[in-house]
C-alpha positions as CSV (number, residue, x, y, z in Angstrom):
1,M,129.2,27.8,-74.1
2,D,130.6,31.3,-74.1
3,Q,129.0,34.5,-73.1
4,C,127.8,35.6,-76.4
5,E,125.7,32.4,-76.8
6,E,124.3,32.5,-73.3
7,D,123.0,35.9,-74.2
8,G,121.7,34.8,-77.5
9,R,118.1,33.9,-78.4
10,T,116.7,30.6,-79.8
11,F,115.2,30.4,-83.3
12,M,111.7,29.5,-81.7
13,Q,111.9,32.5,-79.3
14,V,112.6,34.9,-82.1
15,I,109.7,33.2,-84.2
16,S,107.3,33.4,-81.2
17,E,107.8,37.2,-80.9
18,K,108.2,38.3,-84.5
19,Y,105.3,36.3,-86.0
20,S,102.8,36.5,-83.1
21,P,99.4,37.8,-84.0
22,E,100.2,41.1,-82.3
23,N,103.4,41.8,-84.4
24,F,102.5,40.1,-87.5
25,P,98.7,40.3,-88.3
26,Y,97.3,37.6,-90.7
27,R,97.1,39.2,-94.0
28,R,95.1,37.7,-96.7
29,G,96.0,38.2,-100.4
30,P,97.8,36.5,-103.4
31,G,101.5,35.7,-102.7
32,M,101.5,36.1,-99.1
33,G,101.9,32.4,-98.4
34,V,100.8,33.0,-94.7
35,V,99.9,29.9,-92.6
36,V,98.1,30.3,-89.4
37,A,100.0,27.6,-87.2
38,P,98.5,26.4,-84.0
39,S,101.0,25.7,-81.4
40,P,101.7,22.0,-80.7
41,Q,100.1,20.3,-77.6
42,G,102.1,21.3,-74.6
43,S,104.1,24.0,-76.4
44,P,104.7,27.1,-74.4
45,M,104.4,29.1,-77.7
46,K,101.6,31.4,-78.2
47,D,98.3,29.9,-79.2
48,R,99.0,30.6,-82.9
49,L,101.7,32.2,-85.2
50,N,101.0,33.8,-88.5
51,L,104.1,32.5,-90.5
52,P,104.8,33.4,-94.2
53,S,106.7,31.0,-96.4
54,V,109.5,33.7,-96.4
55,L,110.9,34.2,-92.9
56,V,113.0,37.2,-92.3
57,M,114.8,37.0,-88.9
58,N,117.9,39.1,-89.4
59,G,119.4,41.0,-86.6
60,C,117.4,39.3,-83.8
61,G,120.5,38.1,-81.6
62,M,119.8,34.5,-82.4
63,S,122.5,32.1,-81.3
64,R,120.6,28.6,-80.8
65,A,118.0,26.6,-82.7
66,G,115.6,25.8,-79.6
67,D,113.1,23.0,-79.6
68,Q,113.3,20.9,-82.8
69,G,109.9,19.6,-82.5
70,E,108.4,23.0,-82.4
71,I,110.6,24.1,-85.4
72,A,109.1,21.1,-87.4
73,A,105.5,21.8,-86.4
74,F,105.6,25.4,-87.3
75,C,107.9,25.5,-90.2
76,A,106.8,22.9,-92.5
77,H,105.7,25.1,-95.2
78,V,108.7,27.5,-95.1
79,M,110.8,28.0,-98.3
80,E,113.0,30.8,-97.6
81,L,114.8,31.7,-94.5
82,D,116.9,34.8,-93.8
83,L,119.1,34.5,-90.5
84,S,121.7,37.1,-91.3
85,I,123.4,39.4,-88.8
86,N,122.8,37.1,-85.8
87,K,125.0,35.3,-83.4
88,L,125.0,31.8,-85.1
89,R,128.6,30.4,-84.7
90,D,127.9,26.7,-84.5
91,W,127.0,24.6,-87.5
92,H,125.4,22.0,-85.4
93,E,122.7,24.6,-84.2
94,I,122.2,25.8,-87.7
95,S,121.8,22.3,-88.7
96,K,119.0,21.8,-86.1
97,I,117.1,24.5,-87.7
98,V,117.4,23.6,-91.3
99,S,117.0,19.9,-90.9
100,N,113.5,20.6,-89.5
101,I,112.3,22.8,-92.6
102,P,111.8,20.2,-95.2
103,H,111.0,22.6,-98.1
104,L,113.7,25.1,-97.5
105,H,115.4,26.1,-100.8
106,F,117.0,29.5,-99.9
107,L,119.2,30.1,-96.6
108,N,120.9,33.3,-95.9
109,L,123.6,33.3,-93.0
110,S,125.3,36.5,-94.0
111,S,127.3,38.3,-91.2
112,N,127.1,35.5,-88.6
113,P,130.5,34.5,-86.8
114,L,131.2,31.4,-88.6
115,N,134.9,32.1,-89.3
116,E,136.0,29.5,-86.7
117,A,133.2,27.1,-86.9
118,V,133.8,23.6,-88.1
119,L,131.3,21.9,-90.2
120,E,131.4,18.2,-90.3
121,P,130.2,16.4,-93.3
122,S,127.3,14.5,-91.4
123,C,126.1,17.9,-90.3
124,A,126.0,19.4,-93.7
125,K,123.7,16.7,-94.9
126,A,120.9,18.8,-93.3
127,F,121.5,21.4,-96.1
128,S,120.8,19.0,-99.0
129,R,117.6,20.5,-100.0
130,V,119.0,24.1,-100.2
131,R,119.4,25.5,-103.9
132,R,120.6,29.1,-102.8
133,L,123.0,29.6,-100.0
134,V,124.3,33.1,-98.9
135,L,127.5,33.1,-96.8
136,N,128.5,36.8,-97.3
137,N,130.7,38.4,-94.6
138,T,131.0,35.1,-92.6
139,Q,134.7,34.4,-93.4
140,V,133.7,30.8,-93.9
141,S,136.9,28.5,-95.0
142,W,137.1,27.1,-98.3
143,D,137.0,23.7,-96.5
144,T,133.6,24.6,-95.2
145,V,132.5,25.8,-98.6
146,H,133.7,22.3,-100.3
147,I,131.9,20.3,-97.7
148,L,128.6,22.3,-98.4
149,T,129.0,22.1,-102.1
150,R,129.5,18.2,-101.9
151,E,126.5,17.8,-99.6
152,I,124.1,19.9,-101.5
153,P,123.5,18.2,-104.8
154,K,121.2,20.7,-106.3
155,L,122.9,24.0,-105.3
156,E,122.5,26.5,-108.0
157,E,123.5,29.9,-106.5
158,L,126.4,30.5,-104.0
159,F,127.1,33.8,-102.5
160,L,130.8,34.4,-100.9
161,C,131.0,38.3,-100.9
162,L,133.1,40.2,-98.3
163,N,134.9,37.1,-97.1
164,E,138.5,38.4,-97.2
165,Y,139.5,35.8,-99.8
166,S,142.7,36.4,-101.4
167,T,143.3,32.7,-102.5
168,V,141.0,30.0,-103.7
169,S,141.5,26.2,-102.3
170,P,140.5,23.9,-105.1
171,S,138.2,21.1,-104.3
172,T,138.8,17.4,-105.3
173,V,135.1,17.2,-106.1
174,S,133.3,19.4,-108.9
175,C,130.0,20.9,-108.0
176,T,128.1,20.5,-111.4
177,S,124.9,22.0,-110.3
178,L,126.1,25.4,-109.5
179,R,125.0,28.2,-112.1
180,L,125.8,31.3,-110.3
181,L,128.7,32.4,-108.1
182,H,128.6,35.9,-106.5
183,I,131.9,36.5,-104.9
184,T,132.2,40.4,-105.1
185,D,134.4,42.4,-102.6
186,N,137.3,40.2,-102.0
187,N,140.9,40.3,-102.6
188,L,141.2,37.9,-105.7
189,H,143.7,39.9,-107.7
190,D,145.4,36.9,-109.3
191,W,144.0,35.2,-112.3
192,A,145.7,32.0,-111.2
193,E,143.0,32.0,-108.2
194,V,140.1,32.9,-110.4
195,R,140.9,30.1,-112.9
196,K,140.3,27.3,-110.3
197,F,136.4,28.3,-110.5
198,G,136.3,26.6,-113.8
199,A,137.1,23.2,-112.5
200,M,135.2,23.6,-109.3
201,F,132.0,24.8,-111.1
202,P,132.1,23.5,-114.7
203,A,128.4,24.6,-115.4
204,L,128.9,28.1,-114.1
205,D,126.7,30.4,-116.2
206,T,127.1,33.7,-114.2
207,L,130.2,34.7,-112.5
208,I,130.0,37.9,-110.5
209,M,133.2,39.2,-109.0
210,A,133.1,42.9,-109.0
211,N,135.5,44.8,-106.6
212,N,138.4,42.2,-106.5
213,N,140.7,44.4,-108.6
214,L,141.6,41.5,-110.7
215,S,144.9,42.5,-112.4
216,S,144.7,40.6,-115.6
217,I,143.5,37.5,-117.5
218,D,146.8,35.5,-117.9
219,D,145.6,32.3,-119.7
220,A,145.8,31.7,-123.5
221,G,142.8,31.6,-125.8
222,D,142.5,27.7,-125.8
223,T,142.8,27.4,-122.1
224,L,140.2,29.8,-121.4
225,Q,137.8,28.0,-123.8
226,R,138.0,24.9,-121.7
227,L,137.9,26.7,-118.4
228,F,134.6,28.3,-118.7
229,P,132.6,26.4,-121.4
230,N,129.1,27.5,-120.1
231,L,129.9,31.0,-118.9
232,R,127.2,33.4,-120.3
233,S,127.6,36.4,-118.0
234,I,130.5,38.0,-116.1
235,N,130.7,41.1,-114.0
236,L,134.2,42.6,-113.7
237,H,133.4,46.0,-112.3
238,N,136.4,47.7,-110.9
239,A,138.9,45.1,-112.2
240,G,142.5,46.4,-112.5
241,F,142.9,45.8,-116.3
242,H,145.4,48.2,-118.0
243,Q,145.6,46.5,-121.3
244,W,143.1,45.8,-124.1
245,E,144.3,42.3,-124.4
246,D,142.7,41.6,-121.2
247,I,139.3,42.5,-122.6
248,E,139.9,40.8,-125.9
249,K,140.6,37.6,-124.1
250,L,136.9,37.6,-123.0
251,N,136.1,36.6,-126.5
252,F,137.4,33.1,-125.9
253,F,134.6,32.2,-123.4
254,P,132.4,30.4,-126.1
255,K,129.0,31.3,-124.6
256,L,129.7,34.7,-123.0
257,E,127.2,37.3,-124.1
258,E,126.8,39.6,-121.1
259,I,129.4,41.7,-119.5
260,R,129.6,44.4,-117.0
261,L,132.9,46.3,-117.0
262,R,132.9,49.8,-115.1
263,G,135.7,51.4,-113.1
264,I,138.4,49.9,-115.3
265,P,141.7,51.9,-115.2
266,L,142.1,51.1,-119.0
267,L,139.1,53.0,-119.9
268,Q,139.4,56.1,-117.4
269,N,140.7,58.6,-120.0
270,Y,137.7,57.9,-122.6
271,T,134.4,59.5,-122.7
272,N,131.3,57.3,-122.0
273,T,130.5,57.1,-125.7
274,E,134.1,56.2,-126.5
275,R,134.3,53.7,-123.8
276,R,131.2,51.7,-124.6
277,S,132.0,51.9,-128.5
278,L,135.6,50.6,-128.1
279,I,134.4,47.6,-125.8
280,L,131.6,46.6,-128.1
281,A,133.9,46.7,-131.2
282,H,136.4,44.5,-129.2
283,L,133.7,42.0,-128.3
284,P,131.6,41.0,-131.3
285,T,129.4,38.5,-129.5
286,V,128.4,40.4,-126.4
287,N,124.8,41.5,-126.6
288,N,124.3,43.0,-123.2
289,L,126.9,45.6,-121.9
290,N,126.7,47.1,-118.4
291,G,123.0,46.1,-118.2
292,S,122.1,47.7,-121.6
293,V,120.9,45.7,-124.6
294,V,123.3,46.1,-127.6
295,T,121.3,46.7,-130.9
296,D,122.4,46.1,-134.3
297,S,122.8,49.8,-135.2
298,E,124.7,50.4,-132.1
299,R,127.1,47.6,-132.8
300,E,127.7,48.9,-136.5
301,G,128.1,52.4,-135.2
302,A,130.7,51.1,-132.5
303,E,132.6,49.0,-135.2
304,R,132.8,52.0,-137.5
305,F,133.8,54.3,-134.6
306,F,136.6,51.7,-133.9
307,I,138.0,51.8,-137.6
308,R,138.2,55.6,-137.4
309,Y,139.7,55.5,-134.0
310,Y,142.4,53.3,-135.1
311,L,143.0,54.8,-138.5
312,K,145.2,57.5,-137.3
313,H,147.5,55.0,-135.3
314,P,150.7,53.7,-136.4
315,A,150.2,50.2,-138.2
316,A,152.1,48.6,-135.3
317,D,149.5,49.8,-132.8
318,Q,146.5,48.7,-134.7
319,P,145.0,45.6,-133.1
320,Y,144.0,42.5,-134.9
321,R,140.2,43.4,-134.4
322,Y,140.9,46.6,-136.5
323,H,141.9,44.6,-139.5
324,C,138.9,42.2,-139.2
325,L,136.6,45.5,-139.2
326,V,138.3,47.0,-142.2
327,T,137.8,43.7,-144.1
328,K,134.0,44.2,-143.1
329,Y,133.5,47.8,-143.8
330,G,136.6,48.9,-145.8
331,K,138.8,51.8,-144.8
332,L,136.5,54.6,-143.7
333,E,137.1,58.2,-144.2
334,P,137.3,60.3,-141.1
335,L,134.2,62.1,-140.2
336,A,133.8,65.8,-141.0
337,E,134.2,67.9,-137.8
338,V,130.9,69.6,-137.1
339,D,130.5,72.0,-134.3
340,L,127.2,71.0,-132.7
341,R,127.6,73.1,-129.6
342,P,124.7,75.3,-128.9
343,Q,125.2,78.9,-129.8
344,F,125.1,81.3,-126.7
345,H,124.9,84.7,-128.3
346,A,123.5,86.2,-131.6
347,N,124.1,89.6,-133.3
348,V,120.6,90.7,-134.3
349,E,119.1,93.9,-136.0
350,V,116.6,95.5,-133.8
351,H,114.0,97.6,-135.7
352,C,111.6,100.0,-133.9
353,E,109.7,102.5,-136.2
354,E,112.5,104.2,-138.2
355,K,115.3,103.1,-135.8
356,V,117.7,100.3,-136.6
357,E,120.5,99.1,-134.4
358,Q,122.7,96.1,-134.2
359,V,122.4,94.3,-130.8
360,S,124.2,91.3,-129.4
361,I,121.8,89.2,-127.2
362,R,122.2,86.1,-125.0
363,L,120.3,83.1,-126.0
364,D,120.2,81.5,-122.5
365,Q,117.9,84.3,-121.3
366,T,114.2,84.6,-121.6
367,V,112.0,86.8,-123.6
368,A,111.5,89.0,-120.5
369,D,115.1,89.4,-120.2
370,L,115.4,90.5,-123.8
371,K,112.6,93.1,-123.3
372,K,114.6,94.5,-120.4
373,R,117.8,94.6,-122.6
374,L,115.7,96.5,-125.4
375,K,114.4,99.3,-123.1
376,T,117.3,101.4,-123.5
377,V,117.6,100.5,-127.2
378,V,114.1,101.5,-128.2
379,Q,113.2,103.9,-125.3
380,L,110.1,102.0,-124.3
381,S,109.1,100.3,-121.2
382,T,108.6,96.7,-121.1
383,N,104.8,97.0,-120.5
384,N,104.5,99.2,-123.8
385,M,106.2,97.0,-126.3
386,R,105.3,94.1,-128.4
387,V,108.4,92.0,-129.6
388,Y,108.4,90.0,-133.0
389,Y,111.2,87.6,-134.2
390,I,112.0,87.6,-137.9
391,D,114.1,84.8,-139.4
392,K,116.2,86.2,-142.2
393,D,116.1,83.0,-144.2
394,M,112.5,82.0,-143.6
395,H,109.8,83.9,-145.4
396,S,106.8,82.8,-143.3
397,P,103.2,83.5,-145.0
398,F,102.2,84.4,-141.3
399,G,104.7,87.0,-140.9
400,P,106.8,87.8,-138.0
401,E,106.6,85.5,-134.9
402,E,105.3,87.5,-131.7
403,M,107.4,86.8,-128.7
404,K,104.5,86.9,-126.4
405,Y,105.6,84.4,-123.6
406,N,107.9,86.3,-121.1
407,T,109.3,82.9,-119.6
408,R,110.1,81.3,-122.9
409,A,113.9,80.8,-123.6
410,L,115.2,82.7,-126.5
411,H,117.3,79.7,-127.8
412,S,113.9,77.9,-128.4
413,Y,113.4,80.3,-131.4
414,S,116.7,79.2,-133.0
415,I,117.8,82.9,-133.3
416,R,121.0,83.2,-135.4
417,D,123.3,86.0,-136.4
418,G,121.6,88.4,-138.9
419,D,118.0,87.8,-137.7
420,E,115.8,90.7,-136.9
421,I,113.9,91.5,-133.7
422,L,111.0,94.1,-134.6
423,V,109.7,96.2,-131.5
424,V,106.3,97.9,-132.0
425,P,104.7,100.2,-129.5
426,K,101.5,98.9,-128.1
427,T,99.6,102.0,-128.8
428,K,100.3,101.7,-132.5
429,I,97.8,99.7,-134.6
430,N,98.9,97.4,-137.4
431,P,102.7,98.1,-137.4
432,T,104.7,97.4,-140.5
433,N,108.3,95.9,-140.5
434,Q,110.2,98.7,-142.0
435,S,112.7,96.4,-143.4
436,T,110.4,93.7,-144.9
437,G,107.3,95.6,-145.5
438,T,105.4,93.0,-143.5
439,T,102.3,94.0,-141.7
440,V,101.8,92.9,-138.1
C-alpha cells in the first residue's frame, strides 16, 4: 500500500464524522429521506448516524472502504452516492463499498486517480444495480469502460468528461440500455472516432460532446441514418465546423429534434439573429435550438429569411435547401430597408411669448436637461418656466402636453423634427400658444 492510501481514510470513518448527530442534525420534512441508523452491536461507530438517501462525501481524503458489515448496516437505504475528489485508486476497494449498498442507482467517482487501476470483470459485478455512472476526470481506460457497460445491465447514463480521450476503442458487446452519453471536454476531433458510439450504444437518445472541437461529419446520409437511429438530442458546442454541409448532415439522424450549436467557427461572422435563422432553415425537424423552443412562426420567419439571404447569391452557391424553400414559399422579394435606429437629435421650434427660435435638442437627455438648455434661449430660470410639448402632426383635444417630470427622458415623448416646445413663465396665467392659439 502506497503512502497516499496509508494516509487516506475509510468510507466508514468519513460517514461517522460527516453524518454524526453533531455535524448533520436530523431534519424532518418531505424529501429528506433521512434514516436514523443505530450502530450495530459491537461497532466502534457513534451511537447513531443521520443518513439521508443521497450521500455526498466528496473531497474527504477517502481511499478505502473500511468494515463492510458496517457499510451494509448503515447504507441499506442509500440510493445516490457521491465519492468524487477522493483518493480512491483501487476498484476492489470501491466494489466493497458499492456491493454493500443494495439500492444504489447513482454513483459519482469523478476526480479519483483511477487511470492505472485495473478492473476485473468479477469485481465489476458489484456495480450491476447502478443506472447512472459518473467517471469524469478519472482517465479510466476504454477497457475499464467496456467492462463496466457489460456488467451493468441497466446502465442508462454514462459521464466520461475531461478524460483526455482522443480515440475511442470499440467494444465487442453493445450496451443496449444506455440512453445518455456525456463526453464533453475531450479531444475527439475525428468523426471516425465518434461514429463508434453508434455501434457501442445503439439506443442512445442524448449525446453531449461539447468542447471536443469535432472537425466535421464525414459519413454519407444513409450511413448516418443507421449509425444513430434513436438519437433525439445532440450537443456540439464549440465543434470545429467550417462548412454548412456538416450542419445539413444532422438532418440524416431520423429522430433528432434538439440541437445545441454554439461557438462554431462557421457561424462567427453572423449576427445572433442571422445565425439562429440560418440554422433553423437548414434543420427543418429541429424543435429546440440551443435550449429554446422553436415556434411555428419563428420557423416560418427563419425560412423566409433564408430565401432572401441566398437570393442574392450566384445559383452555383445556392444550397439544395434554398430550392426546397422556394418551392414552399416562392421567390420572395427583398425586404424594404427601413431605418429603425432611434433618433438622437431633433430640430424643434421653441415658442416663448412673442419669441420663436429653432433649437436642436438631444433626445437622450431628460426634461431637466432641456430646461437648462432653454435658459439661455428664453431668458428664464428653470424654476420660473413651465414647458409644454406640441406634436406638429397630432391635434390633441387636450392641448399641449406639459413636460412636468424632470427625470423623464425626452425620447419617451417621441419628439421629431418640426415639433414645438412651448415655454410659459410661471407668473403668467392661462398662457396661449402663439403659433396654434391653444390655451394652456
